[in-house]
C-alpha positions in Angstrom: 0.0 0.0 0.0 1.3 3.3 -1.1 0.8 6.4 1.0 1.2 9.9 -0.3 3.5 11.8 2.1 2.1 15.2 1.1 -1.4 14.1 2.1 -0.3 12.5 5.3 1.6 15.6 6.5 -1.1 18.1 5.5 -4.2 17.9 7.6 -7.3 20.0 7.3 -6.5 21.8 10.7 -3.1 23.2 9.6 -3.5 26.6 7.9 -1.2 27.4 5.1 2.0 29.1 6.2 2.7 32.5 4.5 5.8 32.8 2.4 8.8 34.5 3.8 8.6 37.3 1.2 5.0 38.0 2.1 5.9 38.4 5.8 8.9 40.7 5.0 6.6 42.8 2.7 4.1 43.3 5.5 6.9 44.2 7.9 8.4 46.8 5.5 5.0 48.3 4.9 4.3 48.6 8.7 7.7 50.2 9.3 7.1 52.7 6.5 3.7 53.5 7.9 5.1 54.2 11.4 8.0 56.3 10.0 5.6 58.3 7.8 3.3 59.0 10.7 6.2 60.1 12.9 7.4 62.5 10.2 4.1 63.7 8.7 2.1 64.0 12.0 4.1 66.9 13.6 4.4 68.7 10.2 0.6 68.6 9.7 0.1 69.7 13.3 2.5 72.6 12.8 0.9 73.8 9.6 -2.7 73.2 10.7 -2.8 74.6 14.2 -3.2 78.3 13.3 -5.8 77.3 10.6 -7.8 75.1 12.9 -7.8 77.6 15.8 -11.3 79.0 16.4 -11.7 82.8 16.2 -12.6 84.6 19.4 -14.9 87.6 19.8 -13.6 90.5 21.8 -15.5 93.6 22.9 -13.2 96.5 22.1 -13.6 100.0 23.5 -13.5 102.4 20.5 -14.5 105.9 21.5 -15.9 107.9 24.3 -19.7 108.1 23.8 -19.6 111.9 24.1 -17.2 112.2 21.1 -19.9 111.0 18.6 -22.6 113.6 18.2 -26.2 113.1 17.0 -26.4 112.2 13.3 -22.6 112.2 13.0 -20.5 109.6 11.2 -16.9 109.3 12.2 -13.9 107.2 11.2 -11.7 106.1 14.0 -8.8 103.6 14.5 -8.0 101.3 17.3 -5.3 98.8 18.1 -6.1 95.2 19.0 -3.6 92.6 20.2 -4.1 89.4 18.3 -2.5 86.0 17.8 -1.3 85.8 14.2 -0.2 82.2 13.7 2.4 81.7 16.4 3.1 85.4 17.1 1.2 87.9 19.2 1.1 91.3 17.5 -0.6 94.6 17.8 -2.8 95.3 14.7 -4.4 98.6 13.8 -8.0 98.5 12.6 -10.3 101.2 11.4 -14.1 101.5 11.8 -16.8 103.9 10.9 -19.2 104.8 13.7 -22.6 106.4 12.9 -25.1 107.7 15.5 -28.8 107.7 14.6 -30.7 108.9 17.6 -29.7 106.8 20.5 -28.4 103.9 18.3 -24.8 103.6 17.2 -23.8 101.5 14.2 -20.3 100.4 13.3 -19.3 99.7 9.7 -16.2 97.9 8.5 -14.4 100.1 6.0 -13.7 97.2 3.6 -15.7 97.2 0.3 -17.6 94.0 -0.2 -16.6 93.9 -3.8 -12.8 93.3 -3.8 -11.7 94.5 -0.3 -10.6 98.0 -1.1 -11.0 100.6 1.7 -14.0 102.9 1.4 -14.1 106.5 2.4 -16.9 108.6 3.9 -17.9 111.7 2.0 -19.5 114.0 4.4 -21.4 116.3 2.1 -22.9 113.5 0.0 -23.6 111.2 3.0 -22.1 108.3 1.1 -19.3 105.8 1.4 -17.2 105.6 -1.8 -14.9 102.9 -3.0 -12.1 104.3 -5.1 -11.1 101.1 -6.7 -14.2 100.3 -8.9 -16.7 103.0 -8.1 -18.8 101.3 -5.5 -21.2 103.6 -3.7 -22.9 102.9 -0.3 -25.5 105.0 1.4 -25.2 106.3 5.0 -26.6 103.0 6.3 -24.0 100.9 4.4 -26.4 99.7 1.7 -25.2 99.4 -1.9 -26.4 102.3 -4.1 -24.4 101.6 -7.2 -21.4 99.9 -8.6 -20.2 96.3 -8.4 -20.4 95.5 -4.6 -22.5 92.4 -4.1 -23.7 93.2 -0.6 -23.8 96.0 2.0 -20.9 97.0 4.2 -20.3 94.6 7.1 -21.5 95.9 10.5 -20.2 95.0 14.0 -22.3 94.5 17.1 -22.2 97.7 19.2 -22.9 98.5 22.8 -22.6 101.7 24.8 -21.4 101.0 28.3 -19.6 103.1 31.0 -19.5 106.1 28.7 -17.7 104.3 25.9 -18.7 102.9 22.6 -17.7 99.2 22.2 -17.7 96.9 19.2 -17.5 93.2 19.0 -14.6 92.2 16.8 -13.8 88.6 15.9 -10.1 87.8 15.8 
């Protein structure tokens, strides 16, 4: 009686053994994955941390309440300390304040078309954009030109004799 040695040695309960090259391939892939994560992880964290940081809203004192008369529109500047990436810097901002009765409105001086700086023309009661001829009325609404939307406004409060605006940084 002849017996087949291959059949005798290979039973159904023995799983096939992986080839040596397959094991080495998986080992090299795992090492590459670990090395890649060690190198790329900190780089992505460094690049992404300023981008992923949430902006904060700060109430900023702009002007004494008595300095803005009834019906007056005034341009004023203020300095705000902000975190720019990994540095903390003092940045100068400008805002237009307008008093209508008891209410105060604050407008960002940036044109909503392409970001040029608008100017207030006192006699015409208009904000004008010198770049492309955009015109806004005293309430910041578009009168003519290419701007797609009104001037941006900031939340305002009058407290302790000062006018405050809420600025996101």
